C-alpha positions in Angstrom: 38.3 76.6 123.7 35.1 75.1 122.2 37.0 72.8 120.2 39.1 71.5 122.7 36.1 71.1 124.9 34.5 69.0 122.3 37.5 66.8 121.4 37.7 66.3 125.3 34.2 64.9 125.6 34.9 62.7 122.5 37.9 61.2 124.5 35.8 60.8 127.5 33.1 58.8 125.5 35.3 56.7 123.0 38.5 56.3 124.8 37.4 56.1 128.5 34.0 54.8 127.8 32.2 57.2 130.6 28.5 57.1 130.6 26.5 59.6 128.8 25.2 61.3 131.9 28.8 61.7 133.2 29.8 63.2 130.0 27.0 65.6 129.9 28.1 66.6 133.6 31.6 67.4 132.5 30.5 69.3 129.4 28.3 71.5 131.8 31.1 72.3 133.8 33.4 73.0 131.0 31.1 75.2 129.2 30.3 77.2 132.1 34.0 77.8 132.5 34.4 78.9 128.9 31.4 81.2 129.4 33.4 82.8 132.6 36.4 82.9 130.4 34.6 84.8 127.5 33.5 87.3 130.2 36.9 87.8 131.3 38.1 88.3 127.9 40.8 85.5 128.2 42.2 82.7 126.3 43.1 79.0 127.0 46.6 80.1 126.9 46.0 82.7 129.6 44.5 80.4 132.3 46.5 80.3 135.2 46.1 79.0 138.9 44.9 82.8 139.9 42.4 82.7 137.0 40.9 79.2 138.7 40.9 80.7 142.0 38.9 83.5 140.5 36.6 81.1 139.0 36.0 79.1 142.1 35.0 82.5 143.9 32.8 83.1 141.1 31.2 80.1 141.7 31.0 80.5 145.4 29.1 83.7 145.0 26.6 82.0 142.8 25.9 79.8 146.0 27.4 76.7 144.9 28.2 74.2 147.8 31.6 72.5 148.3 30.5 69.5 146.6 29.5 71.5 143.6 33.0 73.3 143.4 34.8 70.1 144.1 33.1 68.5 141.1 33.8 71.6 138.9 37.5 71.5 139.8 37.7 67.8 139.3 36.1 68.5 135.9 38.7 71.5 135.0 41.7 69.0 136.4 40.8 66.3 134.1 40.3 68.7 131.2 43.8 70.6 131.6 45.3 67.2 132.1 44.3 66.0 128.8 45.5 69.0 127.3 48.7 68.4 128.5 48.9 64.9 127.4 47.9 66.3 123.9 50.6 68.8 124.1 48.2 71.7 123.7 49.6 73.2 127.0 53.0 72.4 128.8 51.4 72.5 132.1 48.0 72.0 134.1 47.1 75.3 136.0 44.8 73.1 138.2 47.6 71.1 139.5 48.4 72.9 142.7 44.8 74.0 143.5 43.3 72.2 146.6 39.6 70.8 146.5 37.2 72.2 149.2 36.9 69.9 151.9 34.0 67.7 151.9 32.3 66.3 155.0 31.9 62.6 154.3 28.3 61.4 154.8 27.7 58.2 156.0 25.4 55.7 153.9 22.1 54.9 155.4 22.3 51.2 156.2 19.5 48.9 157.2 19.8 46.4 159.9 19.6 42.6 159.1 16.2 42.5 161.0 14.9 45.6 158.8 16.1 43.8 155.3 14.3 40.7 156.5 11.1 42.4 157.2 11.2 44.5 154.0 11.9 41.2 151.8 8.9 39.4 153.7 6.2 42.6 152.5 5.4 41.7 148.8 2.5 39.1 148.3 4.1 36.6 146.4 0.8 34.8 145.3 0.3 37.2 142.4 2.5 38.3 139.4 3.3 41.7 140.8 4.1 40.7 144.3 6.4 37.8 143.2 8.2 40.3 140.8 8.6 42.9 143.8 10.1 40.2 146.0 12.4 39.1 143.3 13.7 42.7 142.7 14.3 43.0 146.4 16.0 39.7 146.6 18.4 40.6 143.8 19.1 44.3 144.8 20.2 42.8 148.4 21.8 39.9 147.2 23.9 41.4 144.4 24.2 45.0 145.6 22.7 46.4 142.4 22.3 49.9 141.5 18.7 50.4 140.3 19.7 51.3 136.8 21.5 48.2 136.6 18.3 46.1 137.9 15.8 47.7 135.4 18.5 47.0 132.4 19.0 43.4 133.1 17.5 40.7 130.8 16.9 37.0 131.5 20.1 36.4 129.4 22.3 38.2 131.9 21.7 35.3 134.4 23.6 32.0 134.3 21.7 29.2 136.3 24.5 26.8 135.7 27.3 29.1 137.6 24.6 31.3 139.5 26.4 34.3 138.3 24.5 37.3 137.2 26.2 39.5 134.4 26.0 43.4 135.2 26.5 46.1 133.2 27.4 48.9 135.3 28.5 52.7 134.9 30.5 53.2 131.6 29.2 50.1 130.1 31.8 48.3 132.5 30.8 44.5 133.0 31.1 42.5 136.1 29.8 39.1 137.2 28.2 38.8 140.8 27.4 35.5 142.4 23.7 35.1 143.7 23.0 32.8 146.9 20.5 29.9 146.4 17.4 32.0 147.8 17.7 34.6 145.4 18.4 32.2 142.5 15.2 30.2 143.3 13.1 33.4 143.0 14.8 34.8 140.0 14.4 31.3 138.0 10.7 31.1 139.3 9.7 34.8 138.4 11.4 34.2 134.8 9.7 30.7 134.3 6.3 31.0 135.6 5.5 34.6 136.6 7.2 36.8 133.9 5.1 35.3 130.8 1.8 36.5 132.6 2.8 40.2 132.0 2.8 39.8 128.2 6.5 40.6 127.6 6.8 43.4 124.9 10.5 44.0 125.5 13.7 42.3 126.7 14.2 43.5 130.0 13.4 41.1 133.0 11.3 43.1 135.1 8.0 44.4 133.4 5.4 46.6 134.3 1.7 45.8 134.0 1.8 46.7 130.2 4.6 44.4 129.6 7.3 47.1 129.2 10.4 47.7 131.2 10.1 49.2 134.7 11.3 52.8 135.2 14.0 53.6 138.2 11.3 55.7 139.5 9.0 52.6 139.5 11.3 50.6 141.6 12.0 53.7 144.1 8.3 54.0 144.8 8.0 50.2 145.3 10.6 49.9 147.9 9.2 53.0 149.7 6.1 51.6 149.8 7.1 48.1 151.2 9.5 50.0 153.7 6.5 51.9 155.1 4.5 48.7 155.4 7.6 46.9 157.1 7.4 49.7 159.9 10.8 51.6 158.6 10.0 55.1 159.1 13.1 56.7 157.5 13.7 56.8 153.8 14.7 53.7 152.0 15.9 53.7 148.3 17.1 51.0 146.0 20.8 52.4 146.8 19.8 51.9 150.7 20.0 47.9 149.7 23.3 48.3 147.9 24.6 50.1 151.2 23.2 47.4 153.3 24.7 44.7 150.9 28.0 46.0 151.2 28.1 46.7 154.9 26.7 43.4 155.8 29.2 41.7 153.7 32.0 43.6 155.5 30.7 42.8 158.7 30.6 38.9 158.0 34.3 39.3 157.2 34.6 39.8 153.5 37.6 42.0 152.4 37.3 45.7 151.1 39.0 44.6 147.3 36.1 41.8 147.0 33.4 44.3 147.8 34.8 46.7 145.6 34.8 44.3 142.6 30.9 43.0 143.6 29.8 46.8 143.6 31.7 47.9 140.4 33.5 50.6 141.9 36.5 51.7 139.9 38.4 53.0 142.7 38.6 51.5 146.1 38.2 55.2 147.9 34.5 54.9 146.8 34.3 51.4 148.9 36.2 52.7 151.7 33.1 54.7 153.2 31.7 51.2 154.1 34.6 50.8 156.8 33.5 54.3 158.2 29.9 52.7 158.6 31.4 49.8 160.6 33.7 52.3 162.7 30.6 54.5 163.6 28.7 51.4 164.6 31.4 50.0 166.8 31.8 53.6 168.7 27.8 53.5 169.1 27.8 50.0 170.6 30.8 50.7 172.6 29.1 53.8 174.2 26.0 51.9 174.8 27.4 48.8 176.5 30.9 49.5 178.1 30.3 50.3 181.8 32.5 53.0 181.9 31.3 54.7 178.5 
């Protein structure tokens, strides 16, 4: 089975263009299944629906939760579908297995007032504070992932069109518009403040040593400003991404547009924000309706 797994992981990397971390996750799941089959003394041809059911039971006994079981089953489905396409197998043994039911966790979203309070915290009179304010503006203006923010360069922004080029998961490129306020901060940062860091790399946002920021550094920065703004719950870069999407939908944007702006390949990933809206409507109805 080892050669088939290697070939599939190469297919995910070269043909489908998935990110290195995603391919590593698939590989870890499939190698774990290969070890299970080795213990059973079975081969690839002997895998059937019953074998996969036993494997899921095996994972459950090891303490894996439904999310991990669903991910493992998804990895196996993709692997066996690939083998069918390559005519190694005539049918997928995973085709009829149902994924474990997952409870959908609604994303944590800041209110508009909380976003305003958070953006106002950095002291924009020095280079670090202005850098931090610019990053916060971009995270909320574009719905960026933190990995996309720390990887961006000055060349990714086109001041003529107001568009930001974003390289997302799997090296997928998208263009996101910025509002005038975010454009003003970004241009001022790049022209006036960034040179003060003594840049030693191409990344737009730098640490005190002139090197690119880490994702952990951005997370800690946001957490600090959130506490200063009086936001007691945990706030991360992804909280601003969630808030970006939710506030767009509340303002009347359609789901397809939000999907494109977020860089989601599947609209199912974007539909979670409609559940946020529903939850808020229910809460408001219960709070204000006289018969609620």
